[in-house]
TORDREN-278497 format. One record per atom (N, C-alpha, C, O): residue in one letter; x, y, z. Coordinates in steps of 0.05 Angstrom, whole numbers, plus 5000, padded with zeros to 4 digits. Example, Ala and Ser with C-alpha at 12.3 -4.5 7.8 and 13.67 -1.06 7.14 Angstrom:
REM TORDREN-278497
A526448865156/A524649105156/A526449345156/A528549345169/S525749555142/S527349795143/S525850015157/S526850235161/
This chain:
REM TORDREN-278497
X486738278092/X488438228115/X487338388138/X486738628136/X486938258161/X485638378184/X487438588196/X489838548199/X486338818202/X487839038215/X486439108241/X484039148242/X488039118263/X486939188289/X487539488293/X489839558298/X485539648293/X485839938296/X485340008325/X483239948336/X487240138338/X486940218365/X485840498366/X486740678352/X483840548382/X482740808386/X482840878416/X482540698433/X483341128422/X483441208450/X480641188462/X478641278450/X480441068487/X477841038499/X476641318507/X478141498513/X473941338507/X472741588513/X473141668543/X473341488560/X473341918548/X473642018575/X470942018589/X468942088577/X470841928614/X468341898628/X466842158630/X464442178624/X468242368640/X466942628641/X469042848642/X471442788647/X468243098638/X470143318637/X471543358663/X473943428663/X470143328686/X471343368712/X473643168716/X475743248726/X473142918709/X475242708712/X477642778695/X479942728703/X477042878670/X479242948652/X480943168663/X483343178658/X479643358677/X481143588687/X483043518709/X485143638711/X482443308726/X484043248749/X485943018743/X487842978758/X485642878721/X487242638716/X489342698695/X488742818674/X491842618702/X494042638683/X494942368673/X497242328664/X493242168676/X493841898669/X494641878639/X493341998622/X496841728634/X497741698606/X497341408598/X497441228614/X496841378572/X496441108561/X498941018546/X500241178532/X499540768549/X501840648535/X501140388522/X499440238532/X502340338499/X502140078486/X504539918494/X506840008490/X504139678505/X506239508515/X506739288494/X504839158485/X509239238487/X509839038467/X512538908472/X514139008488/X513038678460/X515538528464/X517138518438/X516038488416/X519738548441/X521738508420/X523938338431/X525338428450/X524338098421/X526237908433/X525337848461/X523037778466/X527237868480/X526537808508/X525838068524/X525338058548/X525838288510/X525438548523/X522538638521/X521138578501/X521638788541/X518938898541/X519139208539/X520539338555/X517639318521/X517739608516/X514839718517/X512839578517/X514839988518/X512240128517/X512740378500/X514940488498/X510540478488/X510540728474/X508040888481/X505940768484/X508441148484/X506241318490/X504041288469/X504741278445/X501541288476/X499341238458/X499041468438/X497941428416/X499941708445/X499341948429/X500141918399/X498441978382/X502641838393/X503341818364/X502541558351/X502941528327/X501341368366/X500541108354/X497941138338/X495841208349/X498141098312/X495741108295/X494140858296/X491740868299/X495440628294/X494140368294/X496140148297/X498540188295/X495139908301/X496839668303/X495739468283/X493339398284/X497439368265/X496439198243/X498238948241/X500438938251/X497138748227/X498738518219/X500738618198/X500238808183/X503038488197/X505138578178/X504138508150/X503738278143/X503838718132/X502838668105/X505138568087/X507438538096/X504538528061/X506638458042/X508538698040/X507738928040/X511138628037/X513238838038/X514838828013/X515638618003/X515439068002/X517239107979/X519839227989/X519839438002/X522039087983/X524639187992/X525539437978/X524939477954/X526939617992/X527839867981/X530939867981/X532139868003/X532139877958/X535039897957/X536040157969/X534640357969/X538540157979/X539940397989/X538640518014/X539340738022/X536740378025/X535440478050/X537040378074/X538640198071/X536540498098/X537940398122/X537340108127/X535239998119/X539239968139/X539039678143/X536639598160/X535539378158/X535739788177/X533539718195/X530839718180/X528839628191/X530739818155/X528239828140/X527639558127/X529239448112/X525339448134/X524439198121/X523639248092/X524239088074/X522339478088/X521439548061/X518939728062/X518339848082/X517439728039/X515039898037/X512639708035/X512739498024/X510439798047/X507939648046/X505639838038/X505940088039/X503439718030/X501039868022/X499039858044/X498039648052/X498440098055/X496540118077/X494140278067/X494240528069/X492040148058/X489640278048/X490340498028/X489340718030/X492040428008/X492640607987/X494940797992/X495740957975/X496140788016/X498340968023/X500840798027/X500740568036/X503140908019/X505740768022/X506640798051/X506941018061/X507240568063/X508040568091/X510740428094/X510940188088/X512840568103/X515440438109/X515140248133/X513840328153/X516340018131/X516239818153/X519039788164/X520939718149/X519339828190/X521939828203/X522139598223/X520239538237/X524539468224/X525039248242/X526239348268/X528539448268/X524839328291/X526039398316/X528239208324/X530139278338/X527938948316/X530038758322/X532738848310/X534838828323/X532738948285/X535239038273/X536239288287/X538739308291/X534539468294/X535439708308/X536839638334/X538839768341/X535739438348/X536839368374/X539039158372/X540339088392/X539639058348/X541738868344/X540938588353/X542738418359/X538338528355/X537438258362/X537538078338/X537638168315/X537537818343/X537537618321/X534937638304/X532837708315/X535237578278/X532937588260/X530937368268/X531737158279/X528337418263/X526237228270/X524037248249/X523237468242/X523137018238/X521037018219/X518437128231/X517937088255/X516837258214/X514237358224/X512437118229/X512536918215/X510737148250/X508736938256/X506037068262/X505637308257/X504236908272/X501437008277/X501437228297/X499537388298/X503437238315/X503437448336/X504837698327/X504437908340/X506337688305/X507937928296/X506038148288/X504038108275/X506638388297/X505038628290/X506838858282/X509238858287/X505639048268/X506939298261/X505539518276/X503139568272/X506939668293/X505739898307/X506240138290/X508540228286/X504140258280/X504340488262/X504340738278/X502540808293/X506640878276/X507141128292/X507541358273/X509041338254/X506141578278/X506341818261/X507542048276/X506342158294/X510042108269/X511342348281/X512242528258/X514642618257/X510442588240/X511042738216/X510942578191/X510142668170/X511642318193/X511542118171/X510841858183/X512241758200/X508541738175/X507741478187/X509941268181/X510841238159/X510541118202/X512440888200/X511240648215/X510040688236/X511640408204/X510640168218/X513040028230/X514939948216/X513039988257/X515239858271/X514439578278/X512439528292/X515939378268/X515339098272/X516139018300/X518339058309/X514138898315/X514638798342/X513838508342/X512238418326/X514938348361/X514338068362/X511538008372/X510137828363/X510638178391/X507938138402/X507038388416/X508638518430/X504538468413/X503338688428/X501938558452/X500238378450/X502638658476/X501638538501/X499038668510/X497038528516/X499038928512/X496639068523/X496839368520/X498939468512/X494639498527/X494639788529/X494039848558/X492039758569/X495840008571/X495540058600/X495340348605/X496240518590/X494140418629/X494040688639/X496140718661/X496440548678/X497740938660/X499940978679/X499741258690/X499441458675/X500041278716/X500241548729/X503041658726/X504941498727/X503341918721/X506042028717/X508041958738/X510341918732/X507141948764/X509041898785/X510141608785/X512041548799/X508841438768/X509741158767/X511941118746/X513040898744/X512641328731/X514641318711/X517341398723/X517641618732/X519241218723/X521841268735/X523941328713/X523541278690/X526141458722/X528241528703/X529841288695/X529541068705/X531641328675/X533141108663/X536041108673/X537640938664/X536841288691/X539641318698/X540741058712/X543040988709/X538940918726/X539940698742/X540040428727/X541040228737/X539140428702/X539040168688/X541140158666/X541940358655/X542139918661/X543939858638/X542939608625/X543239388636/X541639638602/X540539398589/X541739368561/X543539518554/X540739168546/X541739118519/X540839338500/X541939368478/X539039508509/X538039728492/X539339988500/X539640048524/X540240138480/X541440398485/X539540568502/X537340628494/X540540658526/X538740808543/X538141088532/X536241218541/X539641178512/X539041428499/X536341418485/X535141628479/X535441178479/X532841148465/X530541118484/X528241068475/X531041138510/X528941098530/X528241368544/X530041538548/X525741398551/X524841628566/X524141568594/X523741748610/X523841308601/X523141238628/X522740938631/X522940778612/X522240858656/X521740578663/X519140548678/X518540708695/X517540348670/X515040288684/X515540028699/X516239828688/X515040028726/X515439788742/X512739668750/X510839808757/X512739398748/X510239258755/X507839368738/X505739438749/X508239378712/X506239488694/X505439278673/X507239148662/X502839248668/X501939068648/X502638778652/X502838618634/X503138708677/X503838428683/X506838368681/X507638138683/X508438578676/X511338548674/X512738698696/X511938918703/X514938588707/X516338728729/X517638988720/X517839178736/X518539008694/X519739248685/X519139288655/X519439098639/X518239528647/X517639588619/X519139838612/X518940048626/X520739828590/X522240068581/X520640238562/X519540128542/X520440488567/X518940678550/X520840778528/X522740918534/X520140718503/X521840798481/X521241088472/X518941178472/X523341228465/X523141498454/X523241468424/X525441468412/X520941438411/X520941398382/X521841648367/X522941628344/X521541878378/X522542118365/X525642108362/X526742168341/X526942028384/X529841998384/X530741768365/X532741788351/X529141548366/X529841318350/X529641388320/X531441308304/X527541528312/X527241608284/X529441798276/X530441778254/X530041988293/X532142188286/X534842048282/X536342138265/X535341838297/X537941698294/X538041518270/X540041508257/X535841378265/X535841178243/X535041298216/X535941208196/X533241498217/X532241608192/X532341908193/X530342048196/X534742008189/X535142298191/X533542438170/X532542658175/X533242318146/X531742448125/X528842478132/X527642688126/X527642278145/X524842288153/X524542498176/X522642648176/X526442488194/X526242668217/X526342958208/X525043128219/X527943018187/X528143288177/X525643368160/X525143608157/X524243168150/X521843218133/X522543418110/X521143618107/X524643348095/X525543538074/X524443468047/X525043608027/X523043248044/X522243158018/X520243358006/X518743478020/X520443387980/X518643577965/X517643437940/X519243377922/X515043377939/X513943237915/X514443397890/X514943287869/X514143667891/X514543827867/X517343807858/X517943797834/X519243817877/X522043797869/X522743537857/X524243517837/X521643317868/X522143057857/X521043027829/X522342907812/X518743137825/X517543127798/X519143277778/X519643187756/X520043517786/X521643677768/X524343547762/X525343567739/X525443407782/X528043287778/X527843047759/X529842977746/X525542927757/X525242697740/X524742757711/X524642587694/X524443017705/X523943097677/X526143297669/X527543407686/X526343337643/X528343527634/X528543517604/X527743317591/X529543727592/X529843737563/X531943537554/X534043517567/X531543407531/X533443217521/X536043357513/X535943597504/X538243217515/X540843327507/X540843377477/X539743217462/X542043587468/X542043647440/X543243427424/X542343357402/X545443297434/X546743087419/X544842847417/X545042697397/X543142807436/X541142587434/X539342627410/X538842437395/X538442877407/X536542927384/X537942887358/X536842787339/X540542977357/X541942947332/X542442657325/X542142577302/X543042497346/X543542217342/X540942077333/X540941907316/X538642157346/X536142027340/X535242067311/X533841897300/X536042297299/X535142347272/X536342147252/X535242107230/X538542017259/X539741817242/X539241537250/X540541347241/X537341497269/X536841237279/X533841177281/X532241367282/X533140927281/X530440837287/X530440697314/X532340547320/X528440747331/X528140607356/X525840417354/X523540497348/X526340167358/X524439957353/X523939787377/X525739747394/X521539687380/X520939477400/X520839217384/X519139177366/X522539027392/X522638777377/X521338547393/X521338547418/X520138357379/X518838127391/X519037887373/X519737917349/X518537657384/X518937407369/X516237267364/X514437267381/X516037147340/X513836977333/X514936747317/X516136777296/X514636507328/X515636257315/X518636287309/X519536207288/X520136397328/X523036407326/X524036627309/X526436667307/X522236777295/X523136997278/X522637267293/X520737297307/X524537457289/X524337717302/X522837917284/X523337937260/X520938057296/X519538267284/X519738517301/X520538507324/X519138747290/X519338997306/X517339197296/X516339187274/X516739387314/X514939617309/X516339857319/X517639857340/X516140087305/X517340337314/X516140407341/X513740387346/X517940487360/X517140517388/X515040727391/X513440707410/X514940937374/X512841137377/X510041027372/X508041157379/X509840797358/X507240677353/X506340497375/X504040417377/X508240427394/X507640247416/X506640407440/X508140567451/X504140357447/X503040497471/X504040367497/X504740507516/X504040107498/X505039967521/X505339667514/X504339577493/X506539517532/X506839227530/X505739107556/X506739177577/X503838927554/X502638817578/X502638507576/X502938397554/X502238387599/X502038097600/X499238007591/X497338167591/X499037757583/X496437647575/X494537637600/X495437517620/X492137737598/X490437737622/X489337457627/X489337287610/X488237427651/X487037167658/X484537117641/X483836887634/X483137337635/X480537307621/X480637457594/X481237697594/X480037317573/X479637437546/X476837377537/X476037147536/X475337587531/X472537557522/X472537487492/X473337657476/X471537257485/X471537177457/X469137297443/X466937327454/X469637387418/X467537517402/X466237307384/X467637177368/X463637267385/X462237067368/X462637137339/X462537367331/X463036927323/X463136947293/X465437117283/X465437217261/X467437167300/X469737327292/X471737157276/X471636907277/X473437287260/X475537147246/X477437007265/X477637087289/X478736797256/X480536647273/X482836817284/X483936767305/X483537027269/X485737207278/X485037377302/X486737467317/X482437417306/X481537587328/X481137397353/X479237237354/X482937427372/X482737257396/X480537347415/X479437187429/X479837607414/X477637697432/X478237977442/X479738127430/X477138037465/X477338307477/X478438267506/X477938077519/X480038467514/X480938477542/X480338757554/X480038947539/X480138767580/X479639017593/X482339137602/X483739017618/X483039367590/X485639497597/X484939767609/X484439957594/X485039787635/X484440027650/X481840157641/X481640387632/X479739987643/X476940077638/X476440157609/X474540307603/X478040047590/X477340067562/X477739797549/X479439647557/X476139747528/X476339497514/X478539507493/X478739697478/X480139297493/X482339287474/X482039027458/X482038807469/X481839047431/X481638807415/X484338677413/X486438807411/X484338407413/X486838257412/X486938097385/X485037957378/X489238127372/X489637997346/X492037817348/X494137907358/X491937577338/X494137397338/X495937447314/X495137417291/X498537517320/X500337557298/X501037297284/X501537287260/X500937077299/X501336817286/X499236757265/X499936667243/X496836817272/X494636767253/X494836957229/X494336867206/X495437217234/X495737397212/X497937317192/X497637357168/X500037187203/X502237107186/X501936817176/X503736717163/X499636697182/X499236417172/X501036217185/X501636007173/X501836267210/X503536077225/X501835897243/X499535977250/X502835667250/X501235487267/X500635607294/X502235757305/X498235547305/X497435657330/X499035537353/X500035307351/X499135677375/X500635587398/X499235697423/X498335927423/X499035537444/X497735627469/X499335857481/X501835857480/X497936047492/X499236277505/X500436177532/X499336007545/X502836287539/X504036207564/X505136457578/X504536687571/X506836407599/X507836637615/X509736817600/X510137047608/X510836727577/X512636887561/X511137057541/X512137257531/X508636987535/X507037127515/X506637417525/X506137467548/X506737607506/X506237887512/X504338007491/X504237917468/X502938217500/X501238367483/X502438637478/X502838797497/X503138697453/X504238957445/X501839127436/X500639077415/X501339337451/X499039517445/X500039727425/X501639897431/X498939707400/X499739887379/X497540087373/X495240007370/X498240337370/X496240547366/X496540677339/X498640687327/X494240767328/X494140917304/X491941117307/X489541057304/X492641367314/X490641567319/X489141497345/X490441447366/X486441497344/X484841427367/X484541127371/X483641037392/X485340967351/X484940687352/X487340547364/X489640647361/X486940317376/X489040157387/X488339857385/X485939787387/X490339697380/X489839407379/X492139267394/X494339357393/X491439047407/X493438887421/X494338657404/X492838487396/X496938667397/X498038457380/X499438247398/X501238317413/X498437997396/X499437787414/X501937657402/X501837567379/X504137657416/X506737557407/X507637327425/X506537297447/X509537167416/X510636957432/X512237067456/X512136957478/X513737277451/X515337407472/X516337677462/X516637707437/X516937857480/X518138117473/X521038097478/X521938007499/X522738177458/X525538137460/X526938377473/X528038347495/X526938607459/X528438827470/X527639087455/X526039077436/X528839307464/X528539557450/X531139607435/X533339597446/X530939657409/X533239687391/X533539967382/X531540107375/X535940067381/X536540327368/X538340257344/X540540167346/X537140297320/X538340197296/X539040427277/X537340597272/X541540437266/X542240637246/X540440607221/X539940377212/X539540827210/X537740817187/X539040677163/X537740567146/X541740697162/X543040567139/X542940257141/X543540127121/X542240157165/X541939867167/X539139767161/X538539537162/X537339957153/X534539897146/X534139937117/X535040137105/X532839747104/X532139767076/X529339677070/X528239517086/X528139767049/X525439697042/X525339397034/X527239287024/X523039277039/X522638997032/X522738977001/X521239126987/X524338796990/X524438766961/X521638696950/X520138536962/X520938816927/X518238786916/X517638496911/X515338416914/X519638336902/X519038056896/X518337896921/X516937686919/X519237986945/X518637846969/X516237956984/X515437837005/X515138166974/X512838286988/X510538096989/X509937956970/X509338077012/X507137887017/X504737967001/X503938197000/X503437766988/X501037826973/X498637826993/X498937737015/X496437936983/X494037937000/X493238217007/X494238406994/X491538247027/X490438517033/X492038667055/X491138857067/X494538567060/X496138697080/X499138677072/X500138457069/X500438897069/X503338897065/X504538877092/X505339077103/X504838627103/X505538587131/X508238717138/X508438877157/X510238667122/X512938757128/X513638987109/X513738947085/X514239217121/X514939437104/X517939467100/X518839547078/X519539397120/X522439427119/X523839187132/X522639037148/X526439157126/X528138957139/X530439107152/X531439307141/X531238997175/X533539117189/X535738907191/X535238677201/X538138977183/X540438787184/X542238867208/X543239087209/X542538677226/X544238717250/X546438507251/X546238297237/X548438557268/X550638357272/X551838277245/X552238047240/X552438477229/X553738417203/X551938267184/X553038117167/X549438287186/X547538147168/X546737877178/X545037747165/X547837787201/X547137517211/X544337517225/X543137307228/X543437757232/X540937777247/X539037957231/X539738197226/X536837847222/X534838007207/X532338047224/X531237867236/X531438297225/X529038377240/X527138497220/X527738687206/X524738387218/X522638487200/X521038707214/X519938667235/X520938937201/X519439167212/X516639177201/X516339197177/X514739157218/X511939137210/X510839417202/X511339617216/X509439427180/X508239677171/X505539707186/X503539577179/X505539887206/X503139917223/X500740007207/X498539917211/X501140197188/X498940307172/X497540077157/X495040067156/X499039897146/X497939667132/X496439477151/X494439357144/X497639447175/X496339267194/X493539357201/X491739197203/X493139627204/X490439717212/X488539707188/X486139747191/X489639657164/X487839627140/X487139327136/X485439267119/X488339147152/X487738867149/X484938807158/X483838927177/X483638617144/X480838557149/X480338467178/X478438557190/X482138297188/X481838207216/X482038427236/X480438437255/X483938617232/X484238837250/X481939027248/X480939127269/X480939077224/X478539247221/X476139127236/X474739277249/X475838867233/X473538737247/X473838757277/X471838807291/X476338727287/X476738747316/X476139027326/X474839057347/X477039227311/X476539507319/X473539577318/X472439717334/X472139467298/X469339517295/X467839397318/X465839517328/X468639167328/X467339047351/X467539227376/X465639257391/X469939347379/X470239527402/X468639777399/X467539877419/X468439887374/X466940137370/X464040107378/X462740307386/X462939867375/X460139827383/X459739847413/X457539887423/X462039827428/X461839837457/X462840107468/X462840147493/X463740277451/X464940527460/X463440767448/X461540727433/X464341007455/X463141247444/X464141307416/X465641147405/X463441537406/X464241617379/X467241657377/X468641687398/X468341667352/X471241697349/X472341957362/X474341947375/X470842177358/X471842427368/X471942427399/X473742527411/X469842307411/X469742287440/X472042107450/X473242177471/X472541887436/X474641707445/X477441837442/X479141797458/X477741997420/X480242137416/X480742337439/X482942347450/X478742487446/X478942687467/X479542547493/X481242637509/X478242317498/X478642167523/X481542057524/X482742067545/X482541957501/X485141847501/X487242067506/X489342017519/X486842307495/X488742527499/X488742607528/X490842657540/X486342627540/X486242697568/X487542477586/X488942537605/X487142227578/X488242007592/X491342017591/X492641967611/X492342077567/X495242097564/X496542307581/X498742277592/X495042537585/X496042747602/X496142667631/X497742777647/X494542477639/X494342387666/X495942137672/X495542007692/X497642057653/X499141807656/X502141847651/X502942037638/X503741667661/X506541657655/X507141387644/X506141187654/X508741377622/X509441127609/X512241047619/X514141197615/X512440807630/X514940727642/X515640447632/X513940287625/X518240387631/X519240117625/X519739987652/X521240087669/X518439757656/X518539617682/X520639397680/X520639237660/X522339377700/X524339167700/X524539047729/X523539167748/X525738817730/X525938677756/X528838667766/X530738647751/X529138697792/X531638657806/X530938517832/X529338617848/X532238277837/X531538117860/X528538067860/X527537987839/X527138117881/X524238077882/X522638327877/X520238327879/X524138547870/X522738807867/X522238887839/X523638797820/X520239057835/X519639177809/X520439467809/X519839617828/X521839547788/X522739817785/X521839927758/X521239777740/X521840187755/X520940307730/X522540557724/X523440707742/X522940617698/X524140867689/X522440977666/X521140827652/X522441237664/X520841367643/X521841267616/X524241247611/X519941197598/X520641067573/X522441247556/X524141157541/X522041517558/X523741697542/X526641707551/X528341797536/X527141607575/X529941607585/X531541357576/X533941347578/X530141157565/X531440907557/X532340937528/X530740967510/X534940927524/X536140937497/X535440687482/X534440697459/X536040457494/X535340197482/X535739977503/X536740027524/X534839737495/X535139507513/X536339287496/X535239207475/X538539167505/X539938967490/X540438727507/X540438737532/X541038507494/X541738257508/X544538287521/X546138447512/X544938137542/X547538127555/X549337927540/X548537697537/X551638007530/X553237817515/X554337597534/X554337627558/X555437387522/X556537167538/X558837267556/X559137177579/X560337447545/X562637557561/X562737857557/X562337957535/X563437987579/X564038277578/X567038317577/X568538167589/X567938507561/X570738557559/X571638737582/X570638957586/X573538627598/X574438777621/X576738957613/X578638867599/X576639207621/X578539407613/X580439477636/X579439537658/X583039447633/X584939517655/X584539807664/X584139987648/X584639847690/X584340107703/X581640237699/X581240477703/X579640067691/X576840167690/X575840217718/X576740087737/X573940397722/X572840447749/X571840177760/X570840007746/X572040147787/X571339897800/X568339827796/X567639597797/X566640027792/X563839977790/X563039877762/X560739797758/X564939887743/X564339797715/X564939497713/X567139407718/X562839347705/X563239057701/X564938997677/X566538807677/X564739167656/X566239127632/X565139307610/X563539487616/X565939257586/X564839417563/X564039227541/X564938997540/X562239327524/X561439177501/X561639357477/X561639607479/X561739237453/X561739397428/X558939417419/X557639227410/X557839667420/X555139717411/X555239877386/X555440127386/X555139737363/X555139857337/X557640047334/X557340277325/X559939937341/X562440087337/X563140277359/X565240407358/X561440307380/X562040477403/X562440317428/X561240107431/X564240417445/X564740277471/X562440347490/X561940587496/X561140147501/X558940187520/X559840077547/X560039827550/X560340247567/X560940147594/X558440017605/X556140117602/X558739797619/X556539647630/X556839617660/X559039537670/X554739687675/X554739677704/X552539487713/X550339477702/X553139327734/X551239147745/X549339307764/X550239407784/X546739317756/X544839477772/X544539367800/X543939517818/X544939107803/X544738987830/X546839097848/X546339167871/X549339127838/X551439237854/X550839527860/X551339627882/X549839677840/X549239957844/X547239997867/X547440187882/X545339807869/X543239837889/X543739657914/X542039617930/X546239557916/X547039397939/X545239157943/X544439097966/X544739017921/X543138767922/X545038527918/X547138557905/X544338287928/X546138057924/X546437987895/X544538007880/X548837887887/X549337817859/X548037557851/X547337397869/X547637517825/X546537267815/X548237177791/X549737337779/X547936927783/X549236827759/X548036957734/X545637007734/X549636987713/X548537087688/X546536897676/X546936647678/X544336997665/X542336827653/X541036967629/X541537197624/X539536807613/X538436917588/X536237117591/X535637257572/X535137147615/X533037347619/X534137617624/X532737817620/X536637637632/X537837897638/X538038067612/X538337967590/X537838327616/X538138517595/X539938757603/X540238807627/X540938897584/X542439147589/X540639377581/X539939397557/X539939547600/X538439787594/X540440017590/X542140067607/X540240157568/X542140367561/X540940647566/X538740707556/X542440807581/X541641077587/X543841267578/X546141187575/X543141517574/X545141727569/X545641877595/X543842017605/X548041847606/X548741967632/X551042147628/X553342067622/X550542407632/X552742607629/X553942597601/X556342647598/X552342547581/X553342537553/X554642277545/X555642257523/X554642077564/X555841817558/X553741607559/X552341577579/X553541447538/X551641227539/X552741007557/X555040927555/X551040927576/X551940737597/X549840517599/X547440577600/X550740267601/X548840047603/X548739937632/X550739937646/X546339857640/X545939747667/X544639467664/X542539447651/X545839267676/X544738997674/X542438977695/X542739027718/X540138887685/X537838837703/X536938537700/X537738407680/X535438437719/X534638157719/X532838087695/X533137877683/X531038267689/X529238227666/X527738487661/X527138637679/X527138537635/X525338757628/X522638627622/X522338457604/X520538707637/X518038557636/X515838687619/X514338557605/X515638957619/X513539077604/X513839377602/X515539497616/X512339497584/X512039787582/X509339847593/X507339737583/X509140027612/X506640057627/X505840347629/X507540517634/X503240407625/X502240677630/X501140677658/X499340527665/X502140867674/X501340887702/X499941147707/X501041357700/X497541137718/X496141387724/X497741557744/X498841457763/X497941817738/X499441997755/X498341997784/X499742057803/X495741937786/X494541937813/X495641707830/X495341717854/X496841507817/X497941277832/X500841317839/X502041157853/X502041547830/X504841597835/X505141807857/X503742017857/X506841747877/X507241927899/X510141937906/X511741767899/X510842137922/X513642157931/X514141917950/X512541857967/X516441787946/X517241567963/X518041677990/X519041907992/X517641518012/X518641608038/X521641678036/X523241528025/X522341898048/X525141998046/X526841858068/X527141958090/X527941618060/X529241448080/X532241498082/X533341468104/X533441588061/X536241668061/X536741858038/X535141858019/X538942008039/X539342208018/X539842077991/X538742177971/X541341857990/X541941717965/X539341587954/X538841607930/X537841457972/X535341337963/X533441537952/X532041487932/X533141767966/X531241967958/X531942087931/X530142167916/X534542107924/X535242217898/X534742017876/X533642087855/X535441767881/X535241557860/X532441447858/X531441397836/X531141397881/X528541267882/X526541457895/X525441387916/X526241687883/X524641897896/X521641857894/X520141997909/X520741687876/X517841657873/X517141357872/X518741187866/X514641297878/X513641027878/X510841017866/X509141187872/X510340817849/X507640777837/X506240567854/X507140337855/X504140647867/X502740467885/X500240367871/X498140497872/X500340137858/X498140027843/X496639837861/X497039597861/X494839957877/X493539807898/X491839577888/X491939357899/X490239627867/X488439417857/X490039177846/X489138947849/X492339227835/X494039007824/X495938897845/X497338707840/X495839007869/X497638927891/X500538937883/X502138757888/X501239167869/X503939207860/X504939477869/X503439667871/X507539487875/X508839737882/X511339757865/X513239597869/X511439957847/X513739987829/X515340227837/X514240447837/X517840187844/X519540407852/X520740537827/X521940397810/X520340797824/X521140937800/X523941057803/X524441207822/X525740987785/X528441077786/X528841317769/X527841337746/X530441507779/X531241737763/X534041677752/X535941687767/X534241607726/X536841527715/X539041737718/X541441667719/X538341987720/X540342197723/X542042167748/X544342267749/X541042017768/X542441977793/X543641697795/X544541617817/X543641537773/X544741277775/X547841287780/X548941117793/X549141487769/X551941527772/X552441817781/X551341997770/X554241857801/X554842127810/X556742257790/X557842127772/X557142517794/X558742677775/X561642577772/X562742567750/X562842497795/X565642407794/X565842157777/X567642127760/X563941967782/X564041717766/X563341767737/X564341627719/X561641967731/X561042037703/X563542127688/X563842067665/X565242277701/X567742357689/X569542117682/X570742097661/X569541917700/X571041667695/X569941517671/X571341407655/X567241507670/X565941377647/X566641517621/X567141377601/X566541777621/X567141927597/X570041867587/X570441837563/X571841847606/X574641787599/X574841507588/X576441457569/X573241317599/X573341047589/X572341037561/X573440897544/X570141187555/X568941187528/X570941307508/X570241317484/
């Protein structure tokens, strides 16, 4: 995307610079009004890039954009001035102004850059326009081809619209510390009696793998490198963040009919020590937290013959109506097809010890997050904060005198789970219930609480170098959405949520009483 960078013209000579107090202004139009801004804080003028909306931000914020690897808030001057909305066109520009925090202000058109003598700048006392005169520092008459140009005070405008930015109080260290913390003691006790599983579907049957064996879940890439003379189960190799990952078809391993990969297909990356393999599934269902008493070993008579004991355990849910087969990962890595796939990768990589060391270093430099969708935006939470992910039932049970923010409750293995619509929490427009929606369960103030999201898309490892503090646009936004993952190469921006701030303390007491 073309970017027009403005640079200050060179001064002719030192003597001229000493006697001249000429100031430069950028002249632009918003609606029917003509404005100017002093050139000093203007970094550049660019076409409006792709924008990611930020929940809980001031109404004047269009969203966040990626400017050469940096997160740039984009602000609508039309909204600030109360003008009618207007679609962006070829003339629309963003004037990037840095007064402590770079901000891009959307204008309808940039007219020119002009030189103005100080004595040509008049006061604002005599004018009354559609724009608040408190935001003006002066008037230019007969400048840049316009009879009157209003000089905007962007310092005052930022202070009024974005108090958090004006104060510059954000602290990356504080945000990072707030997003981590020791697990609650009751969580550990509960976890000892439960298994946490990632479930997925193949040919209509549900399978699962223990979540600690799952490194991440990714979409099928556009390009898969096929390996000559490989077994039919080995689909090929993919590039996953500069390392080769072998792909194995679970359908083929289980002797099921082949099926073309589509947009629902997912790759579950399963690790065993330094080795990892991508298991191709029809779709990923959810994250399950299952009581150990609901899990039993596969009966010996039903154990699969051959060189792989595919299914190690069975899980009975919904009173036995729902069976989930738990795959024995150790046996999977002993399968001939998986061994062959891993051997293919080893020929392209370094020794086992070197790869182990590299993987450990890589893990220290990454954060693993569960990515979900709301409206057109992508959001993420640390995987360790997610208790489980379950389907949204056809109906939620509404409880009399429940807090207004609670959509209803569901019965989750004998316990009452309050459910909140994440769209409402983030002030996003509502949608009809659909089969892609999921309930993400978090532990908030000692109470398990579910939040409905549009879809859970993947588990992703994000390099820490791609994570930065989000622009501090409002106090509520900075607490809840304090960080952003800027994946420039993938043209993605994932806003990272701190679940601890999803509900405030007063509401947490109400939830505890409901439970």
